[in-house]
C-alpha positions as CSV (number, residue, x, y, z in Angstrom):
1,M,0.0,0.0,0.0
2,E,1.4,3.4,-1.1
3,S,1.2,6.2,1.4
4,Q,0.1,9.6,0.2
5,T,1.8,12.8,1.2
6,V,-0.5,15.5,2.4
7,E,0.6,19.0,1.6
8,M,0.6,21.7,4.2
9,P,-1.8,24.5,3.5
10,L,-0.1,27.2,1.5
11,R,-0.9,30.1,3.9
12,L,0.5,28.1,6.8
13,L,3.7,27.5,4.8
14,E,4.0,31.2,4.2
15,I,3.6,32.0,7.9
16,I,6.2,29.4,8.8
17,E,8.7,30.9,6.3
18,D,8.2,34.3,7.8
19,F,9.2,32.9,11.2
20,Q,12.1,31.0,9.7
21,Y,13.5,34.2,8.2
22,S,13.2,36.1,11.4
23,E,15.7,35.8,14.2
24,G,15.6,36.0,18.0
25,R,13.5,38.9,19.3
26,E,11.9,39.3,15.8
27,K,10.2,35.9,16.2
28,I,8.5,37.2,19.4
29,E,7.5,40.5,17.7
30,L,6.0,38.6,14.8
31,L,4.1,36.3,17.2
32,L,2.8,39.4,19.0
33,E,1.8,40.9,15.6
34,Y,-0.3,37.8,15.0
35,S,-1.8,38.2,18.5
36,E,-3.3,41.5,17.4
37,K,-4.7,39.9,14.3
38,L,-6.8,37.3,16.1
39,A,-10.3,38.0,15.0
40,P,-12.9,38.4,17.6
41,L,-15.5,35.6,17.8
42,P,-18.4,36.1,15.4
43,E,-21.4,37.3,17.3
44,Y,-23.3,34.0,17.0
45,L,-20.5,32.3,18.8
46,Q,-20.2,34.9,21.5
47,K,-23.8,34.1,22.4
48,H,-23.1,30.3,22.3
49,H,-19.7,30.2,23.9
50,D,-20.6,27.0,25.7
51,S,-20.6,25.2,22.3
52,M,-16.9,25.7,22.0
53,D,-14.2,23.2,23.1
54,F,-12.0,24.1,26.0
55,V,-8.4,23.1,25.6
56,E,-7.8,21.6,29.0
57,E,-4.1,20.8,28.5
58,C,-3.1,24.5,28.0
59,M,-2.5,26.6,31.1
60,T,-4.2,29.6,29.3
61,Q,-7.9,29.5,28.9
62,V,-8.3,28.6,25.2
63,Y,-11.6,27.9,23.6
64,V,-11.9,26.7,20.0
65,I,-14.5,25.5,17.5
66,A,-14.3,24.3,14.0
67,E,-16.8,24.9,11.3
68,D,-17.0,23.7,7.7
69,A,-15.8,26.4,5.3
70,E,-14.1,26.8,1.9
71,G,-14.2,23.1,1.3
72,G,-12.4,22.4,4.5
73,L,-12.3,23.7,8.1
74,R,-12.2,27.0,9.8
75,F,-11.1,27.4,13.4
76,Y,-12.3,30.1,15.7
77,F,-10.5,30.8,18.9
78,D,-11.2,32.7,22.1
79,V,-8.0,33.4,24.0
80,P,-7.6,36.1,26.7
81,V,-5.9,39.4,25.7
82,E,-3.6,38.9,28.7
83,S,-2.0,35.9,26.9
84,P,-0.5,37.5,23.7
85,T,1.8,34.6,22.8
86,V,-1.0,32.1,22.9
87,R,-3.3,34.5,21.1
88,G,-0.5,34.8,18.4
89,F,-0.3,31.0,18.0
90,A,-4.1,30.8,17.8
91,A,-4.2,33.5,15.2
92,I,-1.5,31.7,13.1
93,L,-3.5,28.5,13.2
94,S,-6.8,30.3,12.5
95,E,-5.3,32.1,9.5
96,G,-3.0,29.3,8.3
97,L,-5.5,26.5,8.5
98,K,-8.5,28.4,7.0
99,G,-10.0,26.1,4.5
100,A,-7.6,23.2,5.4
101,T,-8.9,19.7,4.9
102,V,-9.2,17.3,7.7
103,Q,-6.2,15.4,6.2
104,Q,-4.1,18.5,6.2
105,V,-4.8,19.2,9.8
106,L,-4.2,15.6,10.8
107,A,-0.8,15.6,9.0
108,L,0.6,18.5,11.0
109,S,3.3,17.9,13.5
110,T,2.2,18.8,17.1
111,E,5.6,20.4,17.3
112,L,4.9,22.8,14.5
113,Y,6.6,25.5,16.6
114,T,10.0,23.9,15.8
115,Q,9.5,24.6,12.1
116,M,8.9,28.2,13.1
117,G,12.0,28.3,15.4
118,L,9.9,29.3,18.4
119,E,11.8,26.8,20.7
120,Q,14.7,29.3,20.5
121,V,12.7,32.1,22.1
122,L,9.9,30.7,24.2
123,S,9.8,28.5,27.4
124,M,9.0,24.8,27.2
125,Q,5.9,25.4,29.2
126,R,4.6,27.8,26.5
127,L,5.6,25.4,23.7
128,N,3.7,22.6,25.5
129,G,0.7,24.8,25.4
130,F,1.1,25.4,21.7
131,S,1.4,21.6,21.2
132,A,-1.8,21.1,23.3
133,I,-3.7,23.5,21.1
134,L,-2.6,21.9,17.9
135,A,-3.3,18.4,19.3
136,H,-6.8,19.5,20.2
137,L,-7.4,20.8,16.6
138,K,-6.2,17.4,15.4
139,R,-8.8,15.7,17.7
140,I,-11.5,17.9,16.3
141,A,-10.5,17.1,12.7
142,A,-10.4,13.4,13.5
143,Q,-13.9,13.5,14.7
144,R,-15.0,14.9,11.3
145,L,-13.5,12.0,9.3
146,D,-16.9,10.3,9.0
147,K,-18.5,13.5,7.6
148,P,-18.5,13.4,3.8
149,N,-18.4,17.2,3.2
150,V,-15.0,17.8,4.8
């Protein structure tokens, strides 16, 4: 049986490249720029916050929900403003995975941060939180495997 390679979403690849080209403090500044780009929850989700998943493994209060969009998935996050690095990572995933297929999400390494070089500038505790968020997205994607539209 031949294994198929699943390509990473183009936008996520572009974001990773931006981080690869930045050094040291620039990586943190870029992460903080993404933090400011995290879109607020759509109003219908603000009213139904209890329908969102809570990422228990992350020390920051992170809520996420996936919806079908653009032939794939779209992730919405709710992360406190007081947690800018986590908000930045959530914004990267939200933007980079917009329209990603279930297979593309499942193919991502839970240590995606290493491709970005973030282990050079952030604590292991923070990186574990990033891995937890991505692992949670992968669990959400896995639950959708039986749905024919994704």
